[in-house]
C-alpha positions as CSV (number, residue, x, y, z in Angstrom):
1,M,3.0,1.3,-67.9
2,L,2.4,4.5,-66.0
3,A,5.1,7.2,-66.1
4,P,6.5,8.0,-62.6
5,K,4.5,11.3,-62.4
6,R,1.3,9.6,-63.3
7,L,2.0,6.7,-61.0
8,L,2.4,9.1,-58.1
9,T,-0.8,10.8,-59.0
10,A,-2.6,7.4,-59.1
11,I,-1.3,6.5,-55.7
12,A,-2.3,9.8,-54.3
13,L,-5.8,9.5,-55.7
14,T,-6.0,5.9,-54.2
15,L,-5.0,7.2,-50.8
16,I,-7.5,10.0,-50.9
17,G,-10.2,7.6,-51.9
18,T,-9.3,5.2,-49.0
19,T,-9.3,8.1,-46.5
20,A,-12.6,9.3,-47.7
21,Q,-14.1,5.8,-47.4
22,A,-12.6,5.4,-43.9
23,A,-14.2,8.7,-42.8
24,D,-17.6,7.4,-43.8
25,E,-17.6,4.5,-41.4
26,V,-17.2,3.8,-37.7
27,V,-17.1,0.3,-36.1
28,V,-18.4,-0.2,-32.6
29,Y,-18.0,-3.3,-30.4
30,S,-21.0,-3.2,-28.1
31,S,-22.2,-5.3,-25.2
32,R,-25.6,-3.7,-25.4
33,I,-28.4,-5.4,-27.2
34,D,-29.1,-4.3,-30.7
35,E,-32.5,-2.7,-30.1
36,L,-31.1,-0.3,-27.5
37,I,-28.4,1.1,-29.7
38,K,-29.5,0.8,-33.3
39,P,-31.9,3.8,-33.1
40,V,-29.1,6.0,-32.0
41,F,-26.7,4.8,-34.7
42,D,-29.4,5.1,-37.4
43,A,-30.1,8.7,-36.4
44,Y,-26.4,9.5,-36.7
45,T,-26.1,7.9,-40.1
46,E,-29.2,9.8,-41.3
47,K,-27.8,13.1,-39.9
48,T,-24.2,12.7,-41.2
49,G,-24.0,10.0,-43.8
50,V,-21.5,8.1,-41.7
51,K,-22.3,4.4,-41.4
52,V,-22.0,2.9,-38.0
53,K,-21.3,-0.8,-38.0
54,F,-21.7,-2.6,-34.7
55,I,-20.8,-6.1,-33.4
56,T,-22.6,-7.2,-30.2
57,D,-21.3,-9.7,-27.6
58,K,-20.7,-9.9,-23.8
59,E,-18.2,-7.4,-22.5
60,A,-15.4,-9.8,-21.6
61,P,-15.1,-11.4,-25.1
62,L,-15.3,-8.0,-26.8
63,M,-12.5,-6.7,-24.6
64,Q,-10.4,-9.8,-25.2
65,R,-11.0,-9.5,-29.0
66,I,-9.8,-5.9,-29.0
67,K,-6.7,-6.8,-27.1
68,A,-6.0,-9.8,-29.5
69,E,-6.5,-7.6,-32.6
70,G,-3.9,-5.2,-31.4
71,E,-2.6,-2.9,-34.1
72,N,-4.8,-4.7,-36.6
73,A,-7.9,-3.3,-34.9
74,T,-11.4,-3.6,-36.4
75,A,-13.2,-1.6,-33.7
76,D,-13.0,2.1,-33.3
77,L,-15.1,2.2,-30.1
78,L,-16.1,0.0,-27.2
79,L,-19.6,0.5,-25.9
80,T,-20.5,-1.3,-22.7
81,V,-22.3,-1.1,-19.4
82,D,-21.0,-0.3,-15.9
83,A,-18.0,1.9,-15.0
84,G,-16.4,-1.2,-13.6
85,N,-16.2,-2.7,-17.1
86,L,-14.9,0.5,-18.7
87,W,-12.3,0.9,-16.0
88,Q,-11.2,-2.7,-16.7
89,A,-10.9,-2.0,-20.4
90,E,-8.7,1.0,-19.6
91,Q,-6.5,-1.2,-17.3
92,M,-6.1,-3.7,-20.1
93,G,-4.6,-1.0,-22.3
94,I,-7.2,-1.2,-25.0
95,L,-8.5,2.3,-24.8
96,Q,-6.9,5.6,-25.7
97,P,-7.8,8.9,-24.0
98,F,-8.9,12.0,-25.9
99,T,-10.0,15.3,-24.7
100,S,-13.2,17.0,-26.0
101,K,-14.7,20.3,-24.9
102,V,-18.1,19.0,-26.2
103,I,-18.0,15.9,-23.9
104,D,-16.7,17.9,-21.0
105,T,-19.6,20.4,-21.4
106,N,-22.3,17.8,-21.9
107,I,-21.3,15.1,-19.3
108,P,-20.6,15.8,-15.6
109,L,-17.2,14.9,-14.4
110,Q,-18.3,12.1,-12.0
111,Y,-19.6,10.2,-15.1
112,R,-16.4,10.4,-17.0
113,A,-12.9,8.9,-16.6
114,A,-10.4,11.3,-15.1
115,S,-8.0,10.1,-17.8
116,H,-10.5,10.9,-20.6
117,A,-10.3,7.2,-21.7
118,W,-14.1,6.8,-21.6
119,T,-17.4,8.7,-21.0
120,G,-20.8,7.8,-19.7
121,L,-23.7,8.0,-22.2
122,S,-26.7,6.9,-20.1
123,L,-27.4,6.4,-16.4
124,R,-29.2,3.9,-14.3
125,A,-29.9,3.8,-10.6
126,R,-29.3,0.5,-8.7
127,T,-32.1,0.9,-6.2
128,L,-34.6,-0.9,-4.1
129,A,-37.7,-2.6,-5.4
130,Y,-40.5,-3.6,-3.0
131,S,-43.9,-5.4,-2.9
132,T,-46.7,-2.9,-2.8
133,E,-48.8,-5.6,-1.2
134,R,-46.5,-6.5,1.8
135,V,-44.2,-3.5,2.3
136,K,-44.9,0.1,3.1
137,P,-42.5,2.7,1.7
138,E,-41.8,4.1,5.2
139,E,-40.4,0.8,6.3
140,M,-37.4,1.3,4.0
141,T,-34.5,3.7,4.4
142,T,-31.1,2.7,3.1
143,Y,-29.2,-0.1,1.4
144,E,-27.5,-0.7,4.7
145,A,-30.7,-1.2,6.5
146,L,-31.5,-4.3,4.4
147,A,-29.1,-6.1,6.7
148,D,-31.5,-5.5,9.7
149,K,-33.2,-8.5,11.3
150,K,-36.6,-7.3,10.2
151,W,-35.8,-8.2,6.6
152,E,-34.9,-11.8,7.5
153,G,-36.3,-14.2,4.9
154,R,-37.6,-11.3,2.9
155,L,-34.8,-10.2,0.6
156,C,-34.0,-11.2,-3.0
157,L,-30.6,-10.5,-4.7
158,R,-29.0,-11.1,-8.0
159,T,-25.8,-13.1,-8.1
160,A,-22.6,-11.4,-6.9
161,K,-20.9,-12.5,-10.2
162,K,-22.7,-9.6,-12.0
163,V,-20.7,-6.4,-12.2
164,Y,-23.7,-4.3,-11.1
165,N,-23.5,-5.7,-7.6
166,Q,-19.7,-5.6,-7.5
167,S,-19.9,-1.9,-8.3
168,L,-22.6,-1.2,-5.6
169,T,-20.4,-3.1,-3.1
170,A,-17.3,-1.0,-4.3
171,T,-19.2,2.2,-3.4
172,L,-20.1,0.8,0.0
173,I,-16.4,0.1,0.7
174,E,-15.5,3.6,-0.4
175,T,-18.1,5.0,1.9
176,H,-17.9,2.7,5.0
177,G,-14.6,0.9,4.7
178,A,-14.2,-2.9,4.2
179,A,-15.0,-4.1,7.7
180,K,-18.4,-2.3,7.9
181,T,-19.3,-3.2,4.3
182,E,-18.6,-6.9,5.0
183,E,-20.9,-6.7,8.0
184,I,-23.6,-5.2,5.8
185,I,-23.2,-7.8,3.0
186,K,-23.3,-10.6,5.6
187,G,-26.6,-9.2,6.8
188,W,-28.0,-9.2,3.3
189,V,-26.9,-12.8,2.8
190,N,-28.5,-13.8,6.1
191,N,-31.8,-12.1,5.1
192,L,-32.1,-13.9,1.7
193,A,-35.5,-15.5,1.1
194,T,-34.2,-17.8,-1.6
195,D,-31.1,-18.5,-3.7
196,V,-29.6,-15.6,-5.7
197,F,-31.0,-15.0,-9.2
198,S,-29.2,-14.7,-12.5
199,D,-30.8,-11.4,-13.5
200,D,-32.8,-8.4,-12.2
201,T,-36.0,-9.3,-14.0
202,A,-36.1,-12.6,-12.0
203,V,-35.7,-10.6,-8.8
204,L,-38.7,-8.3,-9.7
205,E,-40.8,-11.3,-10.7
206,A,-39.9,-13.1,-7.4
207,I,-41.1,-10.0,-5.4
208,A,-44.4,-9.9,-7.4
209,A,-44.9,-13.7,-6.9
210,G,-44.4,-13.4,-3.1
211,Q,-41.1,-15.2,-2.9
212,C,-39.6,-12.1,-1.2
213,D,-40.7,-8.6,-0.3
214,V,-37.7,-6.4,-1.4
215,G,-34.7,-6.6,-3.7
216,I,-32.0,-4.5,-5.4
217,V,-32.3,-3.9,-9.1
218,N,-31.3,-1.6,-11.9
219,T,-34.1,0.9,-12.8
220,Y,-34.3,0.0,-16.5
221,Y,-35.2,-3.6,-15.7
222,Y,-38.1,-2.3,-13.7
223,G,-39.0,0.0,-16.6
224,R,-39.1,-2.7,-19.2
225,L,-41.1,-5.2,-17.0
226,H,-43.5,-2.5,-15.9
227,K,-44.1,-1.6,-19.5
228,Q,-45.1,-5.2,-20.2
229,K,-47.0,-5.7,-17.0
230,P,-48.3,-2.3,-15.7
231,E,-50.4,-4.1,-13.0
232,L,-47.2,-5.5,-11.4
233,P,-47.5,-5.1,-7.6
234,V,-43.9,-3.8,-7.4
235,K,-42.5,-0.3,-7.1
236,L,-39.1,1.4,-6.8
237,F,-37.8,3.1,-3.6
238,W,-34.9,5.6,-3.6
239,P,-32.7,4.8,-0.6
240,N,-30.2,6.9,1.3
241,Q,-31.9,10.2,0.6
242,A,-30.8,11.6,4.0
243,D,-27.2,10.9,3.4
244,R,-25.1,9.8,0.4
245,G,-27.9,9.2,-2.2
246,V,-28.8,6.4,-4.6
247,H,-26.0,4.4,-6.3
248,V,-25.9,5.5,-10.0
249,N,-23.9,3.7,-12.7
250,L,-23.8,4.0,-16.4
251,S,-23.4,2.7,-19.9
252,G,-20.4,4.3,-21.6
253,I,-18.0,4.4,-24.5
254,G,-14.3,4.6,-25.2
255,L,-12.0,5.0,-28.2
256,T,-9.9,1.9,-28.8
257,K,-6.2,2.2,-28.7
258,H,-5.7,1.4,-32.4
259,A,-8.9,2.7,-33.8
260,P,-8.8,2.7,-37.6
261,H,-11.0,5.7,-37.9
262,P,-10.2,7.8,-34.8
263,E,-11.5,11.2,-35.9
264,A,-14.8,9.8,-37.2
265,A,-15.1,7.8,-34.0
266,K,-14.5,10.9,-31.8
267,A,-17.2,12.8,-33.8
268,L,-19.7,10.0,-33.1
269,V,-18.9,10.0,-29.4
270,E,-19.3,13.8,-29.2
271,W,-22.7,13.6,-30.9
272,M,-23.8,10.8,-28.6
273,T,-23.5,13.2,-25.7
274,T,-25.6,15.9,-27.3
275,A,-29.3,16.6,-26.4
276,E,-30.4,15.1,-29.8
277,A,-28.8,11.7,-29.1
278,Q,-29.4,11.7,-25.4
279,K,-33.2,12.0,-26.0
280,I,-33.1,8.9,-28.1
281,F,-31.2,7.0,-25.3
282,A,-33.8,8.2,-22.8
283,D,-36.8,7.2,-24.9
284,V,-35.6,3.8,-26.0
285,N,-33.6,2.5,-23.1
286,Q,-35.7,3.4,-20.0
287,E,-32.5,5.0,-18.7
288,F,-31.6,8.5,-17.4
289,P,-29.7,10.8,-19.8
290,A,-26.1,11.4,-18.8
291,N,-26.4,14.9,-20.1
292,P,-28.2,16.8,-17.4
293,S,-29.8,19.2,-19.8
294,V,-32.0,16.4,-21.2
295,K,-35.1,15.2,-19.4
296,P,-35.8,11.5,-19.0
297,S,-38.8,9.9,-20.7
298,A,-42.2,10.4,-19.3
299,E,-42.2,6.8,-17.9
300,V,-38.9,7.2,-16.1
301,E,-39.9,10.7,-14.9
302,A,-43.0,9.2,-13.3
303,W,-40.7,7.2,-10.9
304,G,-40.0,10.5,-9.1
305,K,-36.8,12.5,-8.4
306,F,-34.0,11.4,-6.2
307,I,-30.7,12.5,-4.8
308,P,-27.9,10.5,-6.5
309,D,-24.6,9.5,-4.9
310,T,-21.9,12.0,-5.9
311,L,-19.0,9.5,-5.8
312,P,-17.2,9.4,-9.1
313,V,-18.3,6.2,-10.9
314,E,-14.6,5.3,-11.4
315,V,-14.7,4.0,-7.8
316,A,-16.6,1.0,-9.2
317,G,-13.4,0.0,-11.0
318,L,-10.9,1.1,-8.4
319,R,-12.5,-1.0,-5.7
320,Q,-13.7,-3.8,-8.0
321,A,-11.2,-6.5,-7.0
322,E,-11.6,-5.7,-3.3
323,A,-15.4,-5.9,-3.7
324,I,-15.3,-9.3,-5.3
325,R,-13.1,-10.7,-2.5
326,L,-15.3,-9.2,0.2
327,M,-18.5,-10.5,-1.4
328,D,-17.0,-14.0,-1.5
329,R,-16.0,-13.9,2.1
330,A,-19.4,-12.7,3.1
331,G,-21.1,-15.7,1.3
332,W,-22.7,-13.8,-1.6
333,N,-22.2,-16.1,-4.5
C-alpha cells in the first residue's frame, strides 16, 4: 500500500499524464465530406503532433448529438457549412464564444459571429450559372431579374429545403423587405422550367442538357463538375455588380460548450485561419479563402473577380425562420 505522500505523488503524475494526453488530441464533429477536411487536419497533425479525430454526418444530427451529450461532450469543435447552420448551433446553446486576436486579424468581421461563437474558414458564392449555348452574359444582371417574364420556363432551382437557398432569401429580405422579396421569389417559381432539384450539381447538369437556361448554384459545385467535364457548356455569372454584390456564404467552425480539450481546440481553429491552412482549403475545396491575404486556386481565380455582398453573414441566421415561411408562401418547395 502506498504511503499518503507517495499516493498523492502518484495521483499528481496520473493527472499530469491525462492532461498531456488530452492536449495531444482534438475531436471535430463535421458535416463536410472527409476528402475536403482530411488534408487540413493531416497538415496540422504533421506540424504540431496534435491528432485531429473527426466524425462526419449531416449538420442537424451532429448538432443534436452535441446537445444530447451535454457536459459529457466528445466533440471539441463543430465544423459545418452555411452561416445559417452556425447561427442555429449558437441558438441551441451548444457553442461557447472565445476571443482571439489571431482570428480577428485573419478573418473579416462580416464572416465571423459578433458574439465570437464561430468563425468562417472558407467562402463560396451562391451565384448564377447559365448555358453558353442559349444565353448571352449581357442578358443577365441580378438575382432579382430572374423573376422577369423573359426567363419564363428557363429557370432551374434547387429545393427551398436546403439552407443555401434559405440564406440567399434571408439576404433578400434584409435588403428589400419581406413584401418585395416574396414578389421576387414568386417570379422565380413562375419561371421554373421543371421541378426543383435536390442538389446544385443536378441544376448544372440540367442547364447543360437543355432542360433550362439559367440557375442559382454554389460556386464549388460548378468547380467540381467543371473539373470532371471541362467541356461543359455552362459558365458562372456574377450578379448585382452595380449594387449590393454577390451573395457569399461560408463553411465555419465553433468551439462546443463543453469541449473536453478547449485550449487545443482553440489553437487548431486559429491555425485554420492562417495562410498555411487557408491555402489547403483553397486548393482542395474549390472555395475562396476566408482570409483575404490568401489567393484562391488557379481554377477558382479563372472564374474572374467579383464584388461580394457586404452584409454580415449572420443575417442568414437572423432571418432564417422568416425566409422559410416566405418561401413556403411563394410556392418554392
